C-alpha beads as a LAMMPS data file, in Angstrom:
LAMMPS data file: protein, C-alpha beads

255 atoms
254 bonds

1 atom types
1 bond types

-500.0 500.0 xlo xhi
-500.0 500.0 ylo yhi
-500.0 500.0 zlo zhi

Masses

1 110.0

Atoms # bond

1 1 1 -492.228 -114.285 161.249
2 1 1 -489.020 -112.937 162.783
3 1 1 -487.095 -115.977 161.546
4 1 1 -488.376 -115.438 158.013
5 1 1 -487.360 -111.778 158.066
6 1 1 -483.911 -112.622 159.415
7 1 1 -483.419 -115.274 156.737
8 1 1 -484.334 -112.755 154.047
9 1 1 -481.729 -110.313 155.338
10 1 1 -479.031 -113.007 155.423
11 1 1 -479.779 -114.178 151.878
12 1 1 -479.776 -110.604 150.617
13 1 1 -476.397 -109.940 152.192
14 1 1 -474.939 -113.068 150.613
15 1 1 -476.269 -112.195 147.175
16 1 1 -475.082 -108.576 147.171
17 1 1 -471.377 -109.192 146.362
18 1 1 -472.284 -111.323 143.349
19 1 1 -474.834 -108.865 141.998
20 1 1 -472.661 -105.819 142.520
21 1 1 -471.027 -106.091 139.113
22 1 1 -474.339 -105.967 137.265
23 1 1 -475.408 -102.941 139.314
24 1 1 -472.268 -101.080 138.225
25 1 1 -472.477 -100.345 134.474
26 1 1 -468.700 -99.947 134.158
27 1 1 -466.367 -102.064 136.240
28 1 1 -463.131 -100.518 137.465
29 1 1 -460.222 -102.888 136.892
30 1 1 -458.170 -101.963 139.950
31 1 1 -455.209 -103.741 141.553
32 1 1 -457.320 -104.932 144.475
33 1 1 -459.566 -107.030 142.258
34 1 1 -457.395 -107.715 139.235
35 1 1 -453.823 -108.288 140.312
36 1 1 -452.816 -109.145 136.738
37 1 1 -454.430 -109.463 133.318
38 1 1 -456.668 -112.391 132.411
39 1 1 -454.448 -113.338 129.462
40 1 1 -452.703 -116.713 129.614
41 1 1 -453.611 -120.224 130.752
42 1 1 -455.362 -121.033 134.018
43 1 1 -456.066 -124.397 135.645
44 1 1 -457.826 -125.668 138.761
45 1 1 -456.742 -128.028 141.531
46 1 1 -453.685 -130.115 140.730
47 1 1 -453.447 -128.434 137.291
48 1 1 -453.646 -131.819 135.556
49 1 1 -456.274 -130.495 133.127
50 1 1 -454.816 -128.010 130.633
51 1 1 -455.869 -126.436 127.371
52 1 1 -453.796 -126.840 124.235
53 1 1 -452.143 -129.894 122.715
54 1 1 -452.302 -133.069 124.773
55 1 1 -455.912 -132.829 125.938
56 1 1 -458.213 -132.982 122.915
57 1 1 -457.930 -133.825 119.222
58 1 1 -460.826 -132.019 117.518
59 1 1 -460.065 -133.596 114.130
60 1 1 -461.188 -137.054 115.263
61 1 1 -463.081 -136.031 118.420
62 1 1 -460.878 -137.891 120.902
63 1 1 -459.351 -137.058 124.270
64 1 1 -456.222 -137.856 126.241
65 1 1 -457.508 -138.333 129.763
66 1 1 -455.799 -136.475 132.621
67 1 1 -454.966 -138.273 135.855
68 1 1 -457.372 -136.104 137.843
69 1 1 -460.447 -133.999 137.154
70 1 1 -460.366 -130.256 136.716
71 1 1 -460.949 -127.355 134.352
72 1 1 -458.644 -125.076 132.389
73 1 1 -459.223 -121.762 130.600
74 1 1 -456.965 -119.886 128.208
75 1 1 -457.428 -116.310 126.996
76 1 1 -455.425 -114.596 124.261
77 1 1 -454.889 -110.861 123.902
78 1 1 -456.579 -110.863 120.481
79 1 1 -459.895 -112.183 121.806
80 1 1 -459.745 -115.988 121.605
81 1 1 -460.472 -118.477 124.387
82 1 1 -460.216 -122.222 124.931
83 1 1 -461.719 -124.418 127.665
84 1 1 -460.855 -127.980 128.728
85 1 1 -463.116 -129.710 131.264
86 1 1 -463.026 -133.090 132.974
87 1 1 -465.439 -133.850 135.799
88 1 1 -467.742 -136.352 137.475
89 1 1 -471.367 -135.494 138.216
90 1 1 -473.030 -137.473 141.000
91 1 1 -476.608 -138.703 141.242
92 1 1 -478.790 -136.161 143.035
93 1 1 -479.791 -138.823 145.586
94 1 1 -476.193 -139.849 146.165
95 1 1 -473.814 -138.889 148.916
96 1 1 -472.954 -135.392 147.819
97 1 1 -476.213 -134.045 149.228
98 1 1 -476.716 -135.936 152.464
99 1 1 -480.116 -135.178 153.907
100 1 1 -480.388 -137.876 156.524
101 1 1 -478.956 -141.192 157.594
102 1 1 -481.861 -142.938 155.905
103 1 1 -481.092 -141.366 152.548
104 1 1 -477.393 -142.145 152.902
105 1 1 -477.950 -145.814 153.751
106 1 1 -480.559 -146.117 150.999
107 1 1 -478.081 -144.741 148.503
108 1 1 -475.439 -147.169 149.726
109 1 1 -477.708 -150.215 149.525
110 1 1 -479.908 -149.180 146.599
111 1 1 -479.941 -150.727 143.157
112 1 1 -478.261 -147.760 141.444
113 1 1 -476.066 -145.992 144.004
114 1 1 -473.219 -145.400 141.561
115 1 1 -474.883 -143.386 138.795
116 1 1 -471.911 -141.088 138.477
117 1 1 -471.619 -139.421 135.090
118 1 1 -468.173 -138.774 133.655
119 1 1 -467.914 -135.759 131.329
120 1 1 -464.865 -134.601 129.399
121 1 1 -465.123 -131.723 126.952
122 1 1 -463.297 -129.160 124.855
123 1 1 -464.393 -125.928 123.180
124 1 1 -462.815 -122.752 121.805
125 1 1 -463.976 -119.503 120.273
126 1 1 -463.961 -115.741 120.782
127 1 1 -464.617 -113.814 123.987
128 1 1 -465.523 -110.275 124.991
129 1 1 -464.799 -108.542 128.299
130 1 1 -467.992 -106.533 128.753
131 1 1 -468.098 -103.117 130.415
132 1 1 -470.179 -104.412 133.331
133 1 1 -467.487 -106.920 134.299
134 1 1 -469.038 -109.952 132.615
135 1 1 -467.501 -112.182 129.930
136 1 1 -469.281 -113.438 126.805
137 1 1 -467.851 -116.473 125.000
138 1 1 -468.989 -117.526 121.520
139 1 1 -467.731 -120.924 120.221
140 1 1 -466.257 -121.430 116.755
141 1 1 -468.458 -124.490 116.195
142 1 1 -466.131 -127.474 116.542
143 1 1 -466.386 -128.113 120.284
144 1 1 -467.276 -131.585 121.545
145 1 1 -467.650 -133.651 124.695
146 1 1 -467.752 -137.300 125.730
147 1 1 -470.254 -138.479 128.322
148 1 1 -470.266 -141.787 130.151
149 1 1 -473.400 -142.540 132.169
150 1 1 -473.791 -146.160 133.359
151 1 1 -477.473 -145.574 134.128
152 1 1 -478.444 -144.180 130.716
153 1 1 -479.779 -146.086 127.709
154 1 1 -476.619 -145.148 125.792
155 1 1 -473.858 -145.323 128.362
156 1 1 -470.970 -143.816 126.396
157 1 1 -471.281 -141.272 123.602
158 1 1 -469.623 -138.246 122.025
159 1 1 -471.603 -135.173 121.005
160 1 1 -471.040 -131.719 119.585
161 1 1 -470.691 -129.035 122.260
162 1 1 -471.188 -125.499 121.033
163 1 1 -472.913 -123.272 123.537
164 1 1 -472.459 -119.567 124.049
165 1 1 -471.266 -119.075 127.624
166 1 1 -471.840 -116.032 129.804
167 1 1 -469.898 -115.369 132.979
168 1 1 -471.407 -112.813 135.303
169 1 1 -468.090 -111.621 136.658
170 1 1 -464.423 -112.336 137.225
171 1 1 -461.739 -111.360 139.700
172 1 1 -458.002 -112.020 139.967
173 1 1 -456.324 -112.153 143.355
174 1 1 -452.833 -113.060 144.538
175 1 1 -452.538 -116.325 146.445
176 1 1 -449.512 -116.310 148.795
177 1 1 -448.620 -119.882 147.821
178 1 1 -449.693 -120.425 144.216
179 1 1 -449.570 -116.939 142.765
180 1 1 -452.317 -115.366 140.676
181 1 1 -455.785 -116.858 141.219
182 1 1 -458.738 -116.326 138.869
183 1 1 -462.324 -116.413 140.142
184 1 1 -465.016 -116.820 137.463
185 1 1 -468.734 -116.537 138.207
186 1 1 -471.236 -118.263 135.924
187 1 1 -474.408 -116.653 134.561
188 1 1 -476.303 -117.472 137.759
189 1 1 -473.529 -116.210 140.022
190 1 1 -472.241 -119.652 141.001
191 1 1 -468.434 -119.822 141.103
192 1 1 -466.227 -121.895 138.839
193 1 1 -463.484 -123.835 140.610
194 1 1 -460.637 -121.517 141.555
195 1 1 -458.129 -121.246 138.726
196 1 1 -454.405 -120.633 139.078
197 1 1 -452.218 -119.132 136.398
198 1 1 -450.069 -121.736 134.669
199 1 1 -448.624 -119.486 131.975
200 1 1 -448.879 -115.845 130.958
201 1 1 -448.863 -117.044 127.344
202 1 1 -452.079 -118.877 126.378
203 1 1 -451.561 -122.569 125.651
204 1 1 -454.119 -123.108 122.897
205 1 1 -454.802 -125.106 119.758
206 1 1 -455.030 -123.094 116.510
207 1 1 -457.777 -120.469 116.746
208 1 1 -459.615 -121.639 113.618
209 1 1 -462.300 -124.260 112.991
210 1 1 -460.425 -127.564 113.321
211 1 1 -463.075 -129.994 112.098
212 1 1 -465.887 -130.099 109.566
213 1 1 -468.989 -129.887 111.739
214 1 1 -472.106 -131.705 110.428
215 1 1 -475.195 -129.541 110.107
216 1 1 -477.550 -132.524 110.382
217 1 1 -478.573 -132.755 114.067
218 1 1 -479.177 -136.507 113.747
219 1 1 -475.424 -137.106 113.435
220 1 1 -474.342 -134.568 116.026
221 1 1 -474.061 -137.413 118.538
222 1 1 -472.337 -140.736 118.050
223 1 1 -471.711 -143.760 120.221
224 1 1 -468.287 -144.182 121.752
225 1 1 -468.780 -147.908 122.218
226 1 1 -465.758 -148.593 120.036
227 1 1 -463.688 -147.316 122.964
228 1 1 -465.660 -148.611 125.974
229 1 1 -462.769 -148.156 128.387
230 1 1 -462.114 -144.530 127.522
231 1 1 -463.463 -143.290 130.841
232 1 1 -463.540 -146.673 132.515
233 1 1 -460.557 -146.561 134.901
234 1 1 -461.228 -142.956 135.833
235 1 1 -464.930 -143.586 136.362
236 1 1 -464.184 -146.602 138.557
237 1 1 -461.820 -144.527 140.700
238 1 1 -464.513 -141.889 141.056
239 1 1 -467.062 -144.478 142.132
240 1 1 -464.633 -146.025 144.616
241 1 1 -463.941 -142.629 146.119
242 1 1 -467.639 -141.889 146.426
243 1 1 -468.365 -145.258 148.014
244 1 1 -465.567 -144.656 150.514
245 1 1 -467.265 -141.415 151.503
246 1 1 -470.501 -143.324 152.032
247 1 1 -468.891 -145.852 154.348
248 1 1 -466.976 -143.236 156.343
249 1 1 -469.964 -140.910 156.643
250 1 1 -472.272 -143.736 157.681
251 1 1 -469.813 -144.923 160.328
252 1 1 -469.503 -141.420 161.768
253 1 1 -473.259 -141.037 161.959
254 1 1 -473.601 -144.309 163.820
255 1 1 -471.009 -143.378 166.467

Bonds

1 1 1 2
2 1 2 3
3 1 3 4
4 1 4 5
5 1 5 6
6 1 6 7
7 1 7 8
8 1 8 9
9 1 9 10
10 1 10 11
11 1 11 12
12 1 12 13
13 1 13 14
14 1 14 15
15 1 15 16
16 1 16 17
17 1 17 18
18 1 18 19
19 1 19 20
20 1 20 21
21 1 21 22
22 1 22 23
23 1 23 24
24 1 24 25
25 1 25 26
26 1 26 27
27 1 27 28
28 1 28 29
29 1 29 30
30 1 30 31
31 1 31 32
32 1 32 33
33 1 33 34
34 1 34 35
35 1 35 36
36 1 36 37
37 1 37 38
38 1 38 39
39 1 39 40
40 1 40 41
41 1 41 42
42 1 42 43
43 1 43 44
44 1 44 45
45 1 45 46
46 1 46 47
47 1 47 48
48 1 48 49
49 1 49 50
50 1 50 51
51 1 51 52
52 1 52 53
53 1 53 54
54 1 54 55
55 1 55 56
56 1 56 57
57 1 57 58
58 1 58 59
59 1 59 60
60 1 60 61
61 1 61 62
62 1 62 63
63 1 63 64
64 1 64 65
65 1 65 66
66 1 66 67
67 1 67 68
68 1 68 69
69 1 69 70
70 1 70 71
71 1 71 72
72 1 72 73
73 1 73 74
74 1 74 75
75 1 75 76
76 1 76 77
77 1 77 78
78 1 78 79
79 1 79 80
80 1 80 81
81 1 81 82
82 1 82 83
83 1 83 84
84 1 84 85
85 1 85 86
86 1 86 87
87 1 87 88
88 1 88 89
89 1 89 90
90 1 90 91
91 1 91 92
92 1 92 93
93 1 93 94
94 1 94 95
95 1 95 96
96 1 96 97
97 1 97 98
98 1 98 99
99 1 99 100
100 1 100 101
101 1 101 102
102 1 102 103
103 1 103 104
104 1 104 105
105 1 105 106
106 1 106 107
107 1 107 108
108 1 108 109
109 1 109 110
110 1 110 111
111 1 111 112
112 1 112 113
113 1 113 114
114 1 114 115
115 1 115 116
116 1 116 117
117 1 117 118
118 1 118 119
119 1 119 120
120 1 120 121
121 1 121 122
122 1 122 123
123 1 123 124
124 1 124 125
125 1 125 126
126 1 126 127
127 1 127 128
128 1 128 129
129 1 129 130
130 1 130 131
131 1 131 132
132 1 132 133
133 1 133 134
134 1 134 135
135 1 135 136
136 1 136 137
137 1 137 138
138 1 138 139
139 1 139 140
140 1 140 141
141 1 141 142
142 1 142 143
143 1 143 144
144 1 144 145
145 1 145 146
146 1 146 147
147 1 147 148
148 1 148 149
149 1 149 150
150 1 150 151
151 1 151 152
152 1 152 153
153 1 153 154
154 1 154 155
155 1 155 156
156 1 156 157
157 1 157 158
158 1 158 159
159 1 159 160
160 1 160 161
161 1 161 162
162 1 162 163
163 1 163 164
164 1 164 165
165 1 165 166
166 1 166 167
167 1 167 168
168 1 168 169
169 1 169 170
170 1 170 171
171 1 171 172
172 1 172 173
173 1 173 174
174 1 174 175
175 1 175 176
176 1 176 177
177 1 177 178
178 1 178 179
179 1 179 180
180 1 180 181
181 1 181 182
182 1 182 183
183 1 183 184
184 1 184 185
185 1 185 186
186 1 186 187
187 1 187 188
188 1 188 189
189 1 189 190
190 1 190 191
191 1 191 192
192 1 192 193
193 1 193 194
194 1 194 195
195 1 195 196
196 1 196 197
197 1 197 198
198 1 198 199
199 1 199 200
200 1 200 201
201 1 201 202
202 1 202 203
203 1 203 204
204 1 204 205
205 1 205 206
206 1 206 207
207 1 207 208
208 1 208 209
209 1 209 210
210 1 210 211
211 1 211 212
212 1 212 213
213 1 213 214
214 1 214 215
215 1 215 216
216 1 216 217
217 1 217 218
218 1 218 219
219 1 219 220
220 1 220 221
221 1 221 222
222 1 222 223
223 1 223 224
224 1 224 225
225 1 225 226
226 1 226 227
227 1 227 228
228 1 228 229
229 1 229 230
230 1 230 231
231 1 231 232
232 1 232 233
233 1 233 234
234 1 234 235
235 1 235 236
236 1 236 237
237 1 237 238
238 1 238 239
239 1 239 240
240 1 240 241
241 1 241 242
242 1 242 243
243 1 243 244
244 1 244 245
245 1 245 246
246 1 246 247
247 1 247 248
248 1 248 249
249 1 249 250
250 1 250 251
251 1 251 252
252 1 252 253
253 1 253 254
254 1 254 255
């Protein structure tokens, strides 16, 4: 009983900072939370993933693959945004969520331990900074993404990606090493990877519809089998890295 009550208090305290923006109808953009404006281009990690030319070609729905995964956002002063994403999603029973040694070894020796999905995507549109500190993003309609899943019936395909995105909050801090750092919180409060400012001028493709988008949903997805190696080398590196984690983690548990 006491443990349950204590757990409730802890969870409530953790949730409060995230919910605070929705409780306040009008956010105050002060220097403590927003060290600079959101305008410009931001990128995570090694900054290999960037918006603008060199990442996606919406006209023919192709990508130029970065050396490492990451995400990049650009915001213009006149209300346009662009997002570039490149990531790997692991199997829920794989090493990222280790529950026990049994699960880890089973994942390592199982028939499908490497069901790691590679996703690369691009989208642009218009955004609004809402009074409660949230951000609403509405796509222009020509976004797209490529998905490679070795465990799916269709292992490599490209599909239209046009979803309205809502971010519960955002904050900009100053990092002593890398400068301005943008924190975005998704609709459920979960954080996006920390983003660092690459340029104060947004690096974006033209802010108009760049491709004729089919209205027939049956052709909204197409196979990418004509380019089977598009994600191949990157996916293999991701799998190798994950398998290395399995071996190291298993060895440590057995010590």
